[in-house]
C-alpha positions, 0 to 999 in steps of 0.5 A, a space after each residue: 396469635 396476639 391481639 389488640 388486647 395483647 397490645 394493650 397490656 403489653 404497653 401497660 408493661 412498658 409503661 410499668 417498665 419506665 416507671 421502674 426506671 425512673 424509680 431507680 430499677 431496672 425497666 421490667 413491668 408486668 401484668 397478671 390479667 384473670 381468665 375474663 381479661 380483667 387486670 388483677 395485679 401489675 407490678 415493675 421491678 424493684 431489684 434496686 429498692 428492695 432485693 435482686 429478687 423482686 422481679 416483676 413476674 416473681 412478684 406476680 407468681 407469689 400473689 397469684 398463690 396467695 390470691 387465686 385458686 389453681 383454676 383461676 392461676 392456670 386461666 390467667 396470663 402474664 404480661 410482661 416487657 420482657 421474657 422471664 429469667 429462669 428464676 421467673 419462668 420456675 415461679 411461674 410454672 410452680 404455681 400453675 400460671 398460664 400463658 405469657 406474652 413478652 414484648 422482647 426476649 432473652 436475646 434482646 436483653 444480652 445484646 443491649 447489655 453488650 451494646 452498654 458495656 455492662 457485664 453479663 447476666 448472673 444468670 444463664 440465658 435460658 429460654 421459658 420454655 426450657 425452663 417451663 416447657 409447659 407453659 404457652 408462650 407468645 414473644 416478642 412483640 416487634 412493636 415494642 422492642 425500640 422503645 424497651 431498648 431505649 429504656 435499657 439504654 438509659 441504665 448506667 453501665 455498672 
């Protein structure tokens, strides 16, 4: 069940996605919260300014592995503007992070790429549950779909 707190955290993810786009990166943003709901770490996409693996969800998994105990990781929540790709879902599961809440789905992203005339993603479009079946997952959240779509439509085609 999506709560008002979840919606506020997703709002921050969408804002981070907009920051990424303004900085020349693809529009994705994520927030990690601890067991008490406090924000522990947040990141935006940096695939164009650092390297193609600099997804915010991957950065969260690396930060969590270095800074949180296994129990803290399991009790944490990752909020993100879009459903994890397979790389990020695997990293999430491998470090033992808890719940994922995402604003937009992999289906949305594929549709928006097609609408823009962009080539398909180089990764298979696997749902989080297929890559990390033990992780609690909630999303998409319709409130943010059109706003995130608008960000993706501002990307250049190639």
